[in-house]
N, C-alpha and C positions, 0 to 999 in steps of 0.2 A: 260682486264681480262675478260674471258667469265664467266658469271654468272652460278653457279651451278643449275641445274634443281631440283625443289622440288620433294621430293620422292612421289611416287604414293600413293593417300590416301588408307588407308585400307577400304574395304567394310564391312567385318565383323570383329568386335572386339571380339565377344563372339560366340563360337561354342558349342552347347549344344548336347551331345550325349544320345540317348536312351542306355541302357545297354543289356538287353537280346535280342539276335538275331541281334544286331547292332554291339556291341563290343565283346560280348561274345556267344560262339556257344552253346547256352543253349536251343534252341528251341525244340529240340527233347525231351530232358529230361522233360521239363515243360509240354509239349503236353502228354508225356506218364504218367507224374504224374496225371494230370487232369483225363485221361481216366482210370487210375487205382483207383483213388478215387471215380469215380462215379460207378464203377463196385463193390467196396468194400462196398458200402452202398445200393447196389441192384437197382440202378438207371441205366437207359439205358446209354451205353458207347457212347459217342459222336465219330464221325469220327475223324480222324486225323486233317483234314482240320478244322472242327468246333472247335477242342481243340486249333489250332494254331491260330484261328481267335481272341480269347480273350486274347492272350499273350500282355502283355502291359497295360491292364488294372489292377486297384487294385485287390487284390485277391478275396475279397468278391463280387465285381462286376462281375469278370470272372467266378466264380463258380456259381452264381446266373443265368449267361446266359446259362451256359451248363446244370444246373440242377435246372430250375426254380421250384417255388412253395414249397421249403422246409421249414420245421418248423425251428426255432432258434436252437434247439437241433441238428436237422440233418445237418444244415450249419456247426456247430462246428465239427461235426464228420467227414463230407466231407473235411473240411479244415485241420483236423488233418491227415486223410489219405494222402491227397495232401502233406502236409509238410513233413511227414516221407519219403514218396517215393523220393521226391525232394532232401531232405538233405542227403539220402544215396548216391546220385550221384553227389552232389555239389562240392566236392572238386576235381573231375576229369574234370570239365568243363573248357575248354580252351579259351583263347582269340583268335579271328580269327587271321590268319597270317596277319601281317602288322598292327594290332590295336596298338600294343605297340609302334611301331616305329612312326606311325602317331601321336599319342599323345605326344611322346617325341619331335618330330619336331615341332608340333604346339606351344607347351609350350616354346620350345627354341626360336621360332620367336616372342614370346611376346603376342601370342592369349591367350585369356581368355578361359578356358574350364569348361564346366559344364555337369552334368548328370541330366536327368529328367527320372524317372524310376517308373514302376509299382511295383517294389520291396519294401519291407518294408526297414526302416532305418537299422534294424539289419542285414537284407539280403544284402543290399548293402555294408554296413560296412565290412561284411565277405568276399564278393566277391572282394572288393578292397584290403583287407588284404591278401587273397589268391593269388591275382595276383601281389603283391607288387607294387601297385599303390598309396600307401598313399602319399599325398602331390602333386599328379598330377593334381588334379582338384581344381579348385578355389572356387567352389560352387557346392553342390548337392541337389537334392530334391526328394523325395520319396512319395509313394502314401499314407502312413499313417501319413503324416505330413500336410495335407491339402486335397483339392479336387484331385481325381485321373484324368487321361487322359479320355476324351479329354477336360475336363475343363482347362481353361488358367491359373490355379493358379500356376502350377509348374514353368512355364515360367516367369510369372509376378513376382514370388518371387525371381527367380534367377536374373533376369534383376534388380530388386529394390535392391538386395544386392550387386550386383557388378556395379551398377550405370552405365547401359547400355541401351542405346536406342533400342526400337524394330527394328528400321531400320538397326542396327549394329548387329542383333542377328540372328544366323542361327540354326535351329533345323535339326539333322541328325537322321533318325530312319527308321526301317524296317516294320513298320504297318502303316495303315491308321489312327490309333488312334494317332500316333505322328504327323502325317501331319495335322490331324484336331486340335490337341493342338496347333500347330504353327499358323494355321489361325485364331484360336479363340484368341490367344495372340497377333496378328498383327505382327508376325515375318515370314521371309522366311523359307523354309523347303526343304530339300533334303532327297530323298529316297535312300536306299540300298536294292538291290534285293536278298541279301543271307540269309534272316531272314524268318519271319513267314508269311508274306503276299505275294501274287504273284505280279509280276511286273505290271500286267494288272490293277489290283485293285489300286496299288500305283499311277500309272499314271493317273487314273481318278481323283485323288485329286490334280493334277496339281502342283506338285513340281517343283522346278527350274531344277531337272534333276533326273534320276534314274542310280545309280552307280551299275556297274557289278563287280567290284573288288576293294580291298583296294589301288591297284596301281592307278586305275582311281580316286578314291576318294582323294587320295593324291594329285594328279595332280590338280584336280578341286579346292580343298580347297586353295592350294597355289597360284593358280591365283586370288583368291579373298579374301585373308586375308592379 
């Protein structure tokens, strides 16, 4: 009787996704909210590219980058304008085409799913509820629960919670902040080119690859999970 071949070992047991610009098509709204907030308090309005660059950082770090030197009161005012503008459009933010199906298929294949995001816990919980993804992720980590990107805290916390080794963990994101997070945590990283940062900047961080569509991402992940 011929012995059965052992199943191919899984390379990545845990796939961690950024949220904004990776799973959700929110980049334009976030950049617009940042630019609106700066103008509302009389600060120079950053370019769209500069506003997009800070997406993925914690809110306080992002706003300090585009509007440095503010007093504590001005920082609170800036954050308030940002939140109001963002929340006005939040309910209309769609997931990218193919994102829901990819998460479903990975979950069905037994892959552990996580989120590491610059959103607050309240913001991520709202986004997950709005998109009916409750229960899809095995663990999530937000910027207000520890150190924000690119500090390794988010991935270290997720790996610890799910008992997964860095060698078995993959970070998927649309910004250099995501890729730096992965490097700092000792995990592999995969870039997607449909979000906040351009493909050239992402490639300079030397991810395993840069995906141009969810179909390409789907194929890549299922070859390695």
